[in-house]
C-alpha positions as CSV (number, residue, x, y, z in Angstrom):
1,M,-57.5,10.0,-50.8
2,I,-58.4,8.7,-47.4
3,L,-56.2,6.4,-45.4
4,M,-58.0,3.7,-43.4
5,D,-56.2,3.3,-40.1
6,T,-55.9,0.0,-38.3
7,S,-58.6,0.9,-35.7
8,Y,-61.0,1.7,-38.5
9,L,-60.3,-1.6,-40.3
10,I,-61.0,-3.6,-37.1
11,L,-64.3,-1.8,-36.6
12,L,-65.2,-2.5,-40.2
13,A,-64.4,-6.2,-39.8
14,R,-66.6,-6.3,-36.8
15,G,-69.5,-4.8,-38.8
16,S,-69.6,-1.5,-37.0
17,P,-72.5,0.6,-38.6
18,K,-70.3,3.8,-38.1
19,A,-67.4,2.2,-40.0
20,E,-69.6,0.9,-42.8
21,S,-71.3,4.3,-43.2
22,L,-68.0,5.7,-44.5
23,I,-67.3,3.1,-47.2
24,D,-68.9,5.1,-50.0
25,L,-67.0,8.2,-49.0
26,I,-63.7,6.2,-49.0
27,D,-64.4,4.5,-52.3
28,N,-65.4,7.8,-53.9
29,E,-62.3,9.6,-52.7
30,G,-60.0,6.6,-53.0
31,G,-59.0,4.5,-50.0
32,V,-55.4,3.4,-49.1
33,L,-53.9,1.3,-46.4
34,T,-50.4,1.0,-45.0
35,T,-47.9,-1.7,-44.3
36,I,-48.0,-0.5,-40.7
37,S,-51.6,-1.5,-40.4
38,Y,-50.9,-4.8,-42.1
39,F,-48.3,-5.4,-39.3
40,E,-50.7,-4.3,-36.6
41,I,-53.4,-6.6,-37.8
42,F,-51.4,-9.7,-38.7
43,R,-49.0,-9.6,-35.7
44,S,-51.7,-11.5,-33.8
45,G,-52.5,-13.8,-36.7
46,N,-52.5,-16.9,-34.6
47,K,-55.3,-15.4,-32.5
48,M,-57.4,-14.7,-35.6
49,S,-59.9,-17.1,-37.1
50,K,-59.4,-18.3,-40.6
51,K,-62.4,-16.2,-41.6
52,E,-60.8,-13.0,-40.1
53,Q,-57.5,-13.8,-41.9
54,R,-59.3,-14.2,-45.2
55,Y,-61.2,-11.0,-44.6
56,F,-58.1,-8.9,-43.9
57,T,-56.1,-10.6,-46.7
58,R,-58.9,-9.7,-49.2
59,L,-59.0,-6.1,-47.8
60,F,-55.3,-5.6,-48.2
61,S,-55.5,-6.9,-51.8
62,T,-58.4,-4.6,-52.7
63,Y,-56.9,-1.2,-51.7
64,P,-53.4,0.2,-52.5
65,V,-51.0,-0.4,-49.6
66,L,-48.4,2.3,-48.9
67,S,-45.0,1.4,-47.4
68,L,-42.7,3.1,-45.0
69,D,-39.8,4.2,-47.2
70,V,-37.0,6.7,-46.5
71,R,-39.2,9.8,-47.4
72,A,-42.0,8.6,-45.2
73,A,-39.5,7.8,-42.4
74,H,-38.1,11.3,-42.7
75,K,-41.6,12.9,-42.5
76,A,-42.4,10.7,-39.5
77,S,-39.2,11.9,-37.8
78,E,-40.3,15.5,-38.4
79,L,-43.7,14.7,-36.9
80,W,-42.1,13.0,-33.9
81,Y,-39.8,16.0,-33.3
82,K,-42.7,18.5,-33.4
83,L,-44.8,16.3,-31.0
84,E,-41.9,15.9,-28.6
85,R,-41.2,19.6,-28.6
86,L,-44.9,20.2,-27.7
87,G,-45.0,17.5,-25.1
88,R,-47.7,15.6,-27.0
89,M,-46.2,12.2,-27.6
90,T,-48.2,9.6,-29.3
91,N,-47.8,5.9,-30.4
92,V,-44.8,5.6,-32.6
93,L,-46.7,3.4,-35.1
94,D,-49.3,6.2,-35.5
95,V,-46.4,8.7,-36.2
96,L,-45.1,6.3,-38.8
97,I,-48.5,6.2,-40.4
98,G,-48.6,10.0,-40.4
99,G,-45.2,10.1,-42.1
100,I,-46.4,7.7,-44.8
101,M,-49.5,9.9,-45.3
102,I,-47.5,13.1,-45.7
103,A,-44.9,11.6,-47.9
104,N,-47.6,10.3,-50.3
105,G,-49.8,13.4,-50.2
106,I,-52.7,11.7,-48.3
107,D,-54.6,14.4,-46.4
108,K,-57.4,12.4,-44.6
109,I,-57.5,9.5,-42.2
110,V,-60.4,7.6,-40.9
111,T,-59.7,6.2,-37.4
112,S,-61.0,5.7,-33.9
113,D,-57.5,6.4,-32.5
114,K,-57.4,9.8,-30.8
115,D,-53.6,10.0,-31.2
116,F,-54.2,11.1,-34.7
117,L,-55.9,14.2,-33.4
118,E,-52.5,15.3,-32.0
119,I,-50.9,14.5,-35.3
120,G,-53.6,16.5,-37.1
121,K,-52.9,19.6,-35.0
122,I,-49.3,19.8,-36.2
123,S,-49.8,18.7,-39.8
124,E,-52.4,19.2,-42.6
125,I,-53.9,15.8,-42.0
126,E,-57.7,15.9,-41.6
127,V,-58.8,13.3,-39.0
128,I,-62.2,11.7,-39.5
129,L,-62.8,10.3,-36.0
130,I,-65.4,7.5,-35.6
């Protein structure tokens, strides 16, 4: 399975050819989203057009959406600790997404966020950077 990060979803919504080129791979392997990405996208809902709101609402109803539960929070805390020890701090929301991935056995993420490269160095997450 491949997790689609918020940055990827935004590029996809904007019609990025690079983002669109990965849709077949994602659909073949199975795509998933997170509640963290839902929050990141809809927290600025009043700035989005109705068309954008409909697009993202449809997207989040098309793919499974994984939540931050206790197991995922524990995995995220382990990631945070490792990153902190190495002096490689990243955005906390990205660490939470990493925890969700590990807790759910998701081993790939498609993103344009380079923070995930740091997370990938200390975990078994494969980062597909666009």
